[in-house]
TIVEX-499455 format. One record per residue (C-alpha): residue number from 1; x, y, z. Coordinates in nm, 2 decimals, always signed. Example, Ala and Ser with C-alpha at 12.3 -4.5 7.8 and 13.67 -1.06 7.14 Angstrom:
2
 num      u      v      w
   1  +1.23  -0.45  +0.78
   2  +1.37  -0.11  +0.71
***
This chain:
211
 num      u      v      w
   1 -12.97 -15.67  +8.83
   2 -13.23 -15.80  +9.07
   3 -13.38 -16.15  +8.90
   4 -13.02 -16.33  +8.91
   5 -12.92 -16.28  +9.26
   6 -13.29 -16.29  +9.40
   7 -13.33 -16.64  +9.22
   8 -13.00 -16.75  +9.37
   9 -13.14 -16.56  +9.73
  10 -13.44 -16.82  +9.70
  11 -13.21 -17.12  +9.65
  12 -12.99 -17.01  +9.95
  13 -13.31 -16.99 +10.18
  14 -13.41 -17.34 +10.07
  15 -13.06 -17.47 +10.18
  16 -12.82 -17.39  +9.91
  17 -12.46 -17.27  +9.98
  18 -12.48 -16.98  +9.73
  19 -12.14 -16.80  +9.63
  20 -12.18 -16.46  +9.46
  21 -11.88 -16.39  +9.20
  22 -11.78 -16.03  +9.22
  23 -11.57 -15.83  +9.03
  24 -11.29 -15.62  +9.18
  25 -11.47 -15.31  +9.37
  26 -11.81 -15.52  +9.45
  27 -12.08 -15.55  +9.21
  28 -12.24 -15.22  +9.09
  29 -12.59 -15.34  +9.26
  30 -12.43 -15.30  +9.61
  31 -12.52 -14.91  +9.60
  32 -12.89 -15.00  +9.55
  33 -13.10 -15.03  +9.91
  34 -13.27 -15.37  +9.78
  35 -12.90 -15.55  +9.74
  36 -12.89 -15.61 +10.14
  37 -13.21 -15.84 +10.07
  38 -13.12 -15.99  +9.72
  39 -12.76 -16.09  +9.85
  40 -12.84 -16.25 +10.21
  41 -12.76 -16.58 +10.30
  42 -12.44 -16.60 +10.03
  43 -12.08 -16.59 +10.04
  44 -11.88 -16.34  +9.83
  45 -11.58 -16.41  +9.61
  46 -11.38 -16.14  +9.39
  47 -11.25 -16.26  +9.05
  48 -11.16 -16.07  +8.80
  49 -11.26 -16.28  +8.49
  50 -11.07 -16.10  +8.25
  51 -10.77 -16.22  +8.43
  52 -10.70 -16.61  +8.29
  53 -10.62 -16.70  +8.68
  54 -10.96 -16.58  +8.77
  55 -11.12 -16.79  +8.52
  56 -10.95 -17.06  +8.60
  57 -11.05 -16.99  +8.98
  58 -11.44 -16.96  +8.85
  59 -11.38 -17.30  +8.66
  60 -11.27 -17.47  +9.00
  61 -11.60 -17.33  +9.17
  62 -11.82 -17.46  +8.91
  63 -11.62 -17.83  +8.93
  64 -11.79 -17.83  +9.24
  65 -12.12 -17.68  +9.19
  66 -12.48 -17.78  +9.10
  67 -12.60 -17.47  +8.97
  68 -12.44 -17.12  +8.76
  69 -12.66 -16.84  +8.75
  70 -12.56 -16.55  +8.53
  71 -12.66 -16.26  +8.33
  72 -12.41 -16.23  +8.06
  73 -12.57 -16.15  +7.73
  74 -12.43 -16.44  +7.46
  75 -12.10 -16.31  +7.34
  76 -11.96 -16.22  +7.67
  77 -12.07 -16.61  +7.79
  78 -11.92 -16.75  +7.49
  79 -11.61 -16.53  +7.54
  80 -11.59 -16.68  +7.88
  81 -11.66 -17.03  +7.80
  82 -12.00 -16.99  +8.01
  83 -12.22 -17.04  +7.74
  84 -12.46 -17.32  +7.71
  85 -12.27 -17.56  +7.49
  86 -11.93 -17.48  +7.66
  87 -12.06 -17.57  +7.99
  88 -12.21 -17.88  +7.90
  89 -11.93 -18.02  +7.80
  90 -11.70 -17.91  +8.07
  91 -11.94 -17.98  +8.33
  92 -12.20 -18.23  +8.21
  93 -12.37 -18.24  +8.56
  94 -12.39 -17.85  +8.58
  95 -12.72 -17.69  +8.59
  96 -12.68 -17.34  +8.42
  97 -12.92 -17.04  +8.39
  98 -12.86 -16.76  +8.21
  99 -13.11 -16.44  +8.27
 100 -13.08 -16.23  +7.95
 101 -13.29 -15.94  +7.84
 102 -13.47 -16.12  +7.58
 103 -13.46 -16.51  +7.53
 104 -13.09 -16.65  +7.39
 105 -13.16 -16.65  +7.01
 106 -13.38 -16.37  +6.99
 107 -13.26 -16.08  +6.75
 108 -13.22 -15.83  +7.08
 109 -13.06 -16.10  +7.27
 110 -12.72 -15.92  +7.29
 111 -12.91 -15.61  +7.47
 112 -12.80 -15.53  +7.83
 113 -13.13 -15.65  +8.06
 114 -13.32 -15.33  +8.17
 115 -13.67 -15.35  +8.28
 116 -13.78 -15.02  +8.18
 117 -13.67 -15.12  +7.82
 118 -13.81 -15.45  +7.81
 119 -14.14 -15.35  +7.96
 120 -14.17 -15.06  +7.71
 121 -14.11 -15.27  +7.40
 122 -14.37 -15.55  +7.51
 123 -14.67 -15.31  +7.54
 124 -14.65 -15.36  +7.92
 125 -14.61 -14.95  +7.95
 126 -15.02 -14.94  +7.80
 127 -15.18 -15.14  +8.07
 128 -15.25 -14.84  +8.25
 129 -15.42 -14.53  +8.15
 130 -15.25 -14.21  +8.23
 131 -15.43 -13.97  +8.45
 132 -15.33 -13.61  +8.26
 133 -15.18 -13.69  +7.92
 134 -15.20 -13.94  +7.64
 135 -14.93 -14.23  +7.62
 136 -14.74 -14.47  +7.78
 137 -14.74 -14.51  +8.18
 138 -14.39 -14.58  +8.34
 139 -14.42 -14.89  +8.58
 140 -14.19 -14.81  +8.86
 141 -14.19 -15.18  +8.98
 142 -13.96 -15.39  +8.79
 143 -14.23 -15.63  +8.67
 144 -13.99 -15.83  +8.41
 145 -13.71 -15.89  +8.68
 146 -13.92 -16.01  +8.93
 147 -14.10 -16.26  +8.70
 148 -13.80 -16.38  +8.58
 149 -13.69 -16.45  +8.92
 150 -13.94 -16.69  +8.95
 151 -13.88 -16.86  +8.64
 152 -13.54 -16.88  +8.72
 153 -13.60 -17.04  +9.02
 154 -13.84 -17.28  +8.92
 155 -13.65 -17.38  +8.61
 156 -13.34 -17.46  +8.82
 157 -13.52 -17.68  +9.05
 158 -13.71 -17.86  +8.76
 159 -13.36 -17.93  +8.63
 160 -13.20 -18.07  +8.97
 161 -13.50 -18.29  +8.99
 162 -13.44 -18.38  +8.66
 163 -13.06 -18.46  +8.70
 164 -13.18 -18.70  +8.99
 165 -13.29 -18.91  +8.73
 166 -13.05 -18.83  +8.43
 167 -12.71 -18.75  +8.61
 168 -12.68 -18.44  +8.40
 169 -12.78 -18.11  +8.44
 170 -12.81 -17.87  +8.14
 171 -13.00 -17.55  +8.06
 172 -13.28 -17.36  +8.25
 173 -13.24 -17.01  +8.07
 174 -13.51 -16.73  +8.11
 175 -13.54 -16.34  +8.02
 176 -13.66 -16.04  +8.16
 177 -13.92 -16.05  +7.92
 178 -14.03 -16.38  +7.96
 179 -14.07 -16.27  +8.34
 180 -14.27 -15.99  +8.22
 181 -14.52 -16.20  +8.01
 182 -14.60 -16.43  +8.34
 183 -14.85 -16.19  +8.48
 184 -15.01 -16.11  +8.20
 185 -15.15 -16.40  +8.13
 186 -15.44 -16.25  +8.38
 187 -15.50 -16.01  +8.06
 188 -15.39 -16.12  +7.74
 189 -15.61 -16.44  +7.67
 190 -15.84 -16.55  +7.44
 191 -16.11 -16.83  +7.43
 192 -16.30 -17.00  +7.17
 193 -16.63 -16.99  +7.36
 194 -16.58 -16.70  +7.63
 195 -16.83 -16.64  +7.93
 196 -16.97 -16.30  +7.94
 197 -16.70 -16.19  +8.20
 198 -16.39 -16.33  +8.04
 199 -16.47 -16.16  +7.71
 200 -16.53 -15.83  +7.89
 201 -16.17 -15.89  +8.05
 202 -15.98 -15.57  +8.20
 203 -16.16 -15.26  +8.00
 204 -15.91 -15.01  +7.91
 205 -16.16 -14.79  +7.76
 206 -15.98 -14.41  +7.69
 207 -16.05 -14.17  +7.98
 208 -16.17 -13.84  +7.92
 209 -15.87 -13.63  +7.86
 210 -15.87 -13.24  +7.95
 211 -15.82 -13.03  +7.63
***
């Protein structure tokens, strides 16, 4: 998707040497116009992680790496030994960030990351009033992914700073759901003693629909 590659792009822009791991034939997102931006300032390595030899090559890369960012669902990460516990045990100095659809431990953390589904289920497609009909409004901007970009990058940097003192890396996971909720702090907020303007918030009174 967008979130992991773009978070890694930001780290690359800050001076990191970023290696993108792609399956044989290249990442599926390479056909998208934004791929040239999301994957700039990176080197690419093709690995088939279903093959033991290529998985060993990945582990060799991780042994010398500071950060791993991936979007594997928990079961796939466990199968490859790329889950948090396995990475902490094998590479204690590595900072690792999984960008999943829902936070790990959520009942739906095994779902493939999808902006549309996360935005629909979280209620964000009800944040705009439709002009000619009732019902949710599709958000063409991948809001969840873009929020997760900055959560992932900030979480990785915070872990790297903490590692300067502790010597240990660790987890900096995030999700599309968490990314989607970041901008909603402007709209979904309550106060015990609100000011008049705060109490009004963002009005969403139903429009006058045609018969």
